[in-house]
N, CA, C and O of each residue as an XYZ file, in Angstrom:
500
protein
N      16.652    135.276     34.009
C      17.692    133.872     33.521
C      18.171    134.652     32.300
O      17.800    135.549     31.543
N      18.956    134.019     32.466
C      20.469    134.079     30.769
C      19.861    133.272     29.689
O      20.002    132.050     29.686
N      19.372    133.725     29.016
C      19.344    133.190     26.950
C      21.044    132.143     26.932
O      22.185    132.524     27.190
N      20.631    131.038     26.598
C      21.661    130.188     26.042
C      22.288    130.736     24.691
O      21.660    130.726     23.633
N      23.573    131.210     24.821
C      24.005    131.588     23.389
C      23.803    131.208     22.234
O      24.315    131.870     21.331
N      22.783    129.718     21.813
C      22.517    129.801     20.657
C      21.253    129.988     20.380
O      20.926    130.262     19.226
N      20.209    129.861     21.506
C      18.808    131.066     21.114
C      18.901    132.626     20.923
O      18.295    133.432     20.216
N      20.440    132.758     22.333
C      20.290    134.474     21.853
C      20.918    134.553     20.339
O      20.298    135.275     19.559
N      21.695    134.108     20.011
C      22.236    134.373     18.432
C      20.995    133.812     17.274
O      20.955    134.383     16.184
N      20.550    133.305     17.407
C      18.999    132.846     16.964
C      18.193    134.118     16.663
O      17.833    134.568     15.575
N      18.009    134.567     17.868
C      16.622    135.415     18.086
C      17.432    136.726     16.809
O      16.983    137.284     15.807
N      18.911    136.778     17.591
C      19.452    137.749     17.349
C      19.257    138.476     15.424
O      18.809    139.345     14.676
N      19.863    137.494     15.558
C      19.996    136.729     13.624
C      17.980    137.424     12.913
O      17.671    138.257     12.061
N      17.319    136.712     13.640
C      16.486    136.949     13.252
C      15.536    138.260     12.950
O      14.838    138.567     11.984
N      15.840    138.936     14.288
C      15.821    140.079     14.805
C      16.184    141.032     13.199
O      15.437    141.757     12.542
N      17.335    140.720     13.022
C      18.600    141.436     12.183
C      17.542    141.556     10.940
O      17.599    142.634     10.348
N      16.323    140.351     10.326
C      15.999    141.021      9.537
C      14.585    141.502      9.108
O      14.039    141.838      8.057
N      14.108    141.322     10.986
C      12.373    142.436     10.862
C      13.219    143.136     11.838
O      14.185    142.373     11.799
N      13.358    143.519     12.196
C      13.667    144.637     13.122
C      12.777    145.709     13.021
O      12.093    146.153     13.944
N      12.817    146.191     11.631
C      12.528    147.719     11.079
C      10.778    147.232     11.044
O       9.958    148.136     11.205
N      10.315    145.921     10.850
C       9.034    146.438     10.737
C       8.660    145.992     12.237
O       7.516    146.403     12.431
N       9.282    145.126     13.728
C       8.968    145.267     14.732
C       8.651    146.672     15.280
O       7.569    146.956     15.795
N       9.781    147.613     15.115
C       9.800    148.601     15.542
C       9.140    149.799     15.036
O       9.290    150.861     15.640
N       8.290    149.716     13.784
C       7.019    150.291     13.465
C       5.973    150.026     14.139
O       5.260    150.941     14.551
N       5.677    148.676     14.382
C       4.368    148.202     15.429
C       4.510    149.043     16.979
O       3.764    149.730     17.677
N       5.730    148.614     17.038
C       6.474    149.567     18.641
C       6.195    150.844     18.682
O       6.181    151.388     19.786
N       5.911    151.615     17.486
C       5.990    153.129     17.769
C       4.548    152.859     17.331
O       3.667    153.213     18.114
N       4.244    152.360     16.343
C       2.475    152.388     16.514
C       1.550    152.616     17.608
O       0.805    153.585     17.756
N       1.706    151.484     18.443
C       1.201    151.070     19.851
C       1.465    152.408     20.443
O       0.561    153.224     20.624
N       3.192    152.709     20.860
C       3.001    154.192     22.396
C       2.048    154.983     21.326
O       0.957    155.259     21.824
N       2.223    155.453     19.835
C       1.800    156.692     19.634
C       0.213    157.116     19.036
O      -0.251    158.196     18.673
N      -0.586    155.218     19.152
C      -1.618    155.357     19.713
C      -2.020    155.175     20.668
O      -3.184    154.804     20.816
N      -1.270    155.354     21.558
C      -1.577    154.861     23.111
C      -2.587    153.897     23.884
O      -3.282    153.993     24.895
N      -2.199    152.405     22.412
C      -1.880    151.607     23.210
C      -1.235    151.281     24.835
O      -1.690    151.219     25.978
N       0.182    151.111     24.116
C       0.268    151.117     25.889
C       2.014    151.628     25.528
O       2.591    151.630     24.440
N       2.566    152.065     27.000
C       4.252    153.199     26.657
C       5.026    151.877     26.642
O       6.232    151.973     26.411
N       4.425    150.445     26.892
C       5.420    149.073     26.837
C       5.033    148.012     26.363
O       4.406    147.035     26.771
N       5.796    148.549     24.826
C       5.379    147.348     24.135
C       6.263    145.974     24.200
O       7.436    146.051     23.837
N       5.858    144.995     24.549
C       6.606    143.765     24.663
C       6.608    142.767     23.028
O       6.147    143.525     22.174
N       6.827    141.925     22.636
C       7.207    141.232     21.613
C       7.763    139.843     21.954
O       8.854    139.687     22.502
N       6.954    138.860     21.600
C       6.181    137.358     22.150
C       7.368    136.852     21.041
O       7.239    137.091     19.840
N       8.625    136.071     21.632
C       9.389    135.144     20.368
C       8.932    133.593     20.793
O       8.863    132.965     21.849
N       8.693    133.358     19.559
C       8.533    131.817     20.189
C       8.687    131.003     18.979
O       8.352    131.287     17.829
N       9.440    129.588     19.584
C       9.288    129.022     17.433
C       9.332    127.298     17.904
O      10.131    126.387     17.688
N       7.660    127.439     18.866
C       7.913    126.170     19.016
C       7.137    126.193     17.928
O       7.176    127.206     17.230
N       5.922    124.643     17.403
C       5.169    124.873     16.839
C       3.627    124.871     17.787
O       2.807    124.340     17.038
N       3.132    125.140     18.733
C       2.592    125.476     19.756
C       2.170    127.150     19.448
O       3.116    127.513     18.749
N       1.606    127.882     19.545
C       0.316    129.007     19.415
C       0.826    129.228     21.177
O       0.970    128.210     21.853
N       1.111    130.850     21.921
C       0.988    130.783     22.746
C       0.014    131.663     22.707
O      -0.392    132.052     21.611
N      -0.497    132.101     23.804
C      -1.979    132.582     24.128
C      -2.165    134.151     24.903
O      -2.979    134.469     25.769
N      -0.925    135.112     24.141
C      -0.262    136.175     24.372
C      -0.458    136.894     23.194
O      -0.651    136.214     22.187
N      -0.452    138.451     23.047
C      -0.149    139.207     21.886
C      -1.352    138.820     21.078
O      -2.418    138.255     21.322
N      -0.734    139.375     19.954
C      -1.560    139.290     18.203
C       0.071    138.805     17.785
O       1.132    139.277     18.193
N      -0.190    137.623     16.765
C       0.620    137.483     15.084
C       0.965    138.310     14.868
O       0.047    139.126     14.801
N       1.904    138.734     14.670
C       3.017    139.776     13.938
C       4.200    139.220     13.004
O       4.569    139.909     12.053
N       4.478    138.639     13.129
C       6.005    138.167     11.903
C       5.489    136.364     12.479
O       5.413    135.746     13.541
N       5.164    136.042     10.570
C       5.311    134.131     10.893
C       6.777    134.136     10.083
O       7.205    134.889      9.208
N       7.289    133.114     10.668
C       8.493    132.525     11.009
C       8.746    132.161      9.064
O       9.833    132.359      8.520
N       7.637    131.680      8.390
C       7.438    131.011      7.439
C       7.641    131.934      6.255
O       8.525    131.801      5.410
N       6.489    133.123      6.302
C       6.665    134.464      5.367
C       8.375    135.002      5.544
O       8.525    135.845      4.660
N       9.214    134.903      6.042
C      10.383    135.431      6.588
C      11.430    134.321      6.410
O      12.512    134.588      6.933
N      11.346    133.117      5.776
C      12.254    132.063      5.940
C      13.833    132.464      7.552
O      15.057    132.580      7.606
N      12.187    132.535      8.859
C      13.380    132.314      9.255
C      12.872    131.130     10.810
O      11.873    130.453     10.566
N      13.464    130.926     12.161
C      13.515    130.137     13.368
C      12.116    130.812     13.956
O      11.158    130.059     14.130
N      11.985    132.296     14.280
C      11.203    132.790     15.523
C       9.649    133.509     14.596
O       9.519    133.959     13.457
N       8.730    133.331     15.690
C       7.389    133.917     14.995
C       7.754    134.599     16.554
O       8.372    134.463     17.610
N       6.586    135.655     15.541
C       6.645    137.742     16.640
C       5.111    137.820     17.356
O       4.289    137.931     16.447
N       4.698    137.807     18.186
C       3.834    138.629     18.422
C       3.987    139.712     19.195
O       4.781    139.725     20.136
N       3.132    140.867     18.821
C       3.048    141.675     19.666
C       1.638    141.978     20.591
O       0.430    141.931     20.357
N       2.551    142.344     21.865
C       1.894    142.388     23.507
C       2.140    143.486     24.106
O       2.809    144.210     23.369
N       1.820    144.158     25.526
C       2.660    145.141     25.927
C       2.272    144.880     28.017
O       1.539    144.146     28.680
N       2.752    145.402     28.155
C       2.970    145.346     29.578
C       1.441    145.025     30.121
O       1.245    143.847     30.418
N       0.739    145.609     30.224
C      -0.830    145.046     30.635
C      -1.613    144.254     30.408
O      -2.677    143.974     30.961
N      -0.948    143.731     29.309
C      -1.005    141.994     28.849
C      -0.741    141.353     29.838
O      -1.384    140.903     30.786
N       0.457    141.355     29.466
C       1.621    140.327     30.637
C       1.061    140.811     32.362
O       0.968    140.174     33.411
N       0.864    141.798     32.101
C       0.143    141.879     33.917
C      -1.561    140.843     34.250
O      -1.764    139.996     35.120
N      -2.446    141.332     33.243
C      -3.486    140.770     33.154
C      -3.636    138.985     32.759
O      -4.666    138.318     32.855
N      -2.279    138.512     32.306
C      -2.288    137.512     32.176
C      -1.315    136.799     33.373
O      -0.723    135.720     33.363
N      -1.411    137.983     34.529
C       0.105    137.414     34.973
C       1.371    136.798     34.977
O       1.754    136.205     35.985
N       2.159    136.883     33.821
C       3.471    136.689     32.834
C       3.560    137.620     34.188
O       3.843    137.046     35.240
N       3.371    138.770     34.194
C       3.676    140.005     35.308
C       2.864    140.134     36.176
O       1.678    140.398     35.975
N       3.533    139.919     37.573
C       2.984    139.722     38.664
C       2.552    140.967     39.228
O       3.434    141.541     39.867
N       1.371    141.580     39.167
C       1.253    143.315     39.806
C       2.113    143.885     40.721
O       2.549    145.034     40.792
N       2.352    142.596     41.635
C       3.339    144.038     42.920
C       4.690    143.884     42.195
O       5.800    144.259     42.574
N       4.295    143.164     40.921
C       6.785    143.822     40.690
C       6.266    144.358     39.161
O       6.864    143.842     38.217
N       5.114    145.433     38.806
C       5.244    145.845     37.970
C       5.645    147.311     37.648
O       5.768    148.007     36.640
N       5.797    147.450     39.054
C       7.472    148.585     39.180
C       8.589    148.506     39.361
O       9.400    149.432     39.345
N       8.795    147.323     39.571
C      10.219    146.530     39.208
C      10.185    146.817     37.437
O      10.897    147.653     36.881
N       9.431    146.136     36.904
C       9.526    145.646     35.269
C       9.375    147.335     34.764
O      10.110    147.854     33.924
N       8.869    147.649     35.088
C       8.531    149.362     34.226
C      10.140    149.838     34.492
O      10.856    149.987     33.502
N      10.688    150.072     35.840
C      12.470    150.830     36.355
C      13.227    149.593     35.587
O      14.405    149.689     35.930
N      13.125    148.820     34.975
C      13.786    147.850     34.200
C      14.331    148.175     32.535
O      15.377    147.907     31.944
N      13.094    148.865     32.144
C      11.964    148.157     30.969
C      13.159    149.716     30.288
O      13.102    150.843     30.780
N      13.850    149.426     29.437
C      14.552    149.913     28.367
C      13.412    151.730     27.729
O      12.205    151.934     27.857
N      14.138    152.341     27.309
C      13.544    152.694     26.146
C      12.997    152.486     25.159
O      13.729    152.080     24.256
N      11.813    152.613     24.897
C      11.226    151.667     23.504
C      11.279    152.288     22.191
O      10.756    151.872     21.157
N      12.297    153.820     22.442
C      12.739    154.563     21.318
C      13.760    153.917     20.663
O      13.950    153.909     19.447
N      14.699    153.133     21.895
C      15.746    152.321     21.026
C      16.155    151.099     21.499
O      17.331    150.744     21.408
N      15.423    150.520     21.924
C      15.132    149.211     22.435
C      14.467    148.326     21.836
O      14.807    148.555     20.676
N      13.754    147.468     21.788
C      12.642    146.209     21.795
C      12.587    145.519     22.925
O      13.703    145.035     23.114
N      11.792    145.208     23.837
C      11.041    144.506     24.994
C      11.057    143.012     24.075
O      10.292    142.961     23.112
N      11.895    141.854     24.370
C      11.568    140.653     23.720
C      11.081    139.373     24.638
O      11.724    139.276     25.683
N      10.101    138.410     24.446
C       9.581    137.701     25.777
C      10.027    136.778     25.083
O       9.499    136.770     23.971
N      10.948    135.796     25.275
C      11.437    134.712     24.633
C      10.122    133.609     25.469
O       9.643    133.744     26.595
N       9.907    132.844     24.712
C       9.047    132.384     25.656
C       9.099    131.057     24.541
O       8.589    130.922     23.430
N      10.054    130.051     25.467
C      10.555    128.602     25.226
C      10.511    128.244     26.698
O      10.651    128.895     27.734
N      10.201    126.644     26.342
C      10.103    125.737     27.387
C      10.833    125.527     28.254
O      10.448    125.141     29.358
N      12.417    125.796     27.858
C      13.434    125.933     28.957
C      13.869    126.708     29.244
O      14.792    126.632     30.055
N      13.285    128.330     28.549
C      14.622    129.850     28.864
C      13.031    130.655     28.301
O      12.736    131.156     27.217
N      12.213    130.484     29.639
C      11.476    132.112     29.301
C      12.426    133.204     29.777
O      12.987    132.802     30.796
N      12.803    134.360     29.458
C      13.651    135.328     29.695
C      12.921    136.302     28.278
O      12.510    136.074     27.140
N      13.123    137.761     29.431
C      13.087    139.039     28.894
C      14.154    139.930     28.639
O      14.625    140.700     29.477
N      14.698    139.758     26.929
C      15.744    140.737     26.293
C      15.341    141.745     25.870
O      14.488    141.872     24.992
N      15.856    142.509     26.393
C      16.058    144.304     25.681
C      17.015    144.090     24.689
O      18.170    143.872     25.056
N      16.700    144.115     23.288
C      17.022    144.549     21.837
C      17.693    145.894     21.187
O      17.163    146.536     20.280
N      18.360    146.065     21.513
C      18.952    147.483     19.847
C      17.740    147.655     18.759
O      17.256    146.693     18.163
N      17.481    148.482     18.651
C      17.056    148.840     17.155
C      18.038    149.249     16.180
O      17.858    149.106     14.970
N      18.893    149.667     16.601
C      20.427    149.997     15.962
C      20.498    148.904     15.825
O      19.980    148.224     16.711
N      21.204    148.149     14.599
C      21.559    147.450     14.366
C      22.754    146.797     14.414
O      23.589    147.700     14.436
N      23.315    145.751     14.442
C      24.519    145.396     14.969
C      24.890    145.258     15.947
O      26.012    144.766     16.071
N      24.065    145.656     17.196
C      24.138    145.495     18.936
C      23.782    145.054     19.365
O      22.597    144.814     19.134
N      24.479    144.454     20.498
C      23.628    143.292     21.585
C      23.467    143.884     22.712
O      24.456    144.392     23.240
N      22.672    143.931     23.107
C      22.935    144.483     24.780
C      21.136    142.697     25.248
O      20.060    142.349     24.760
N      21.842    142.389     26.144
C      21.075    141.429     26.618
C      20.542    140.956     28.499
O      20.805    140.003     29.232
N      20.208    141.460     28.558
C      19.822    141.876     29.873
C      18.121    140.438     30.941
O      17.714    140.700     32.072
C-alpha cells in the first residue's frame, strides 16, 4: 500500500530531525546482535501501539510522529508479518546500513517504508 502524499511528507520531514538518532539505535541493534532487521514504528495518534519500545516522543522534538524501535522477529511473533512471508520480507528489506525500515501505523494507512539515512533523498516502497 502506498502512503498518501501528506503522510509521506510529514514522516519525511520528522525523520529529517531525528534520523541520526534512529540510525544510532539501528546500528546498536545490529552490532548488539538483537536483530539483523530493525524496524521503526511510526505513529501520530494518541494511542500507544503494542510493538517495540518508545525511542522518540514527538513532544520532546516538536514533531508530529512518535517512533518505537522494534525488529522483524517481534513483527513475526505478533503476527504483523506472517511467518510464511518472512523470507519475502527479508528479500524486500533494504540494507540497514543505508536505509531505515519504518512501519507506518496509521489506522487508514499501514505500510512499510524504507527511508535513506542520507539526507534529502526519498525512497518509498
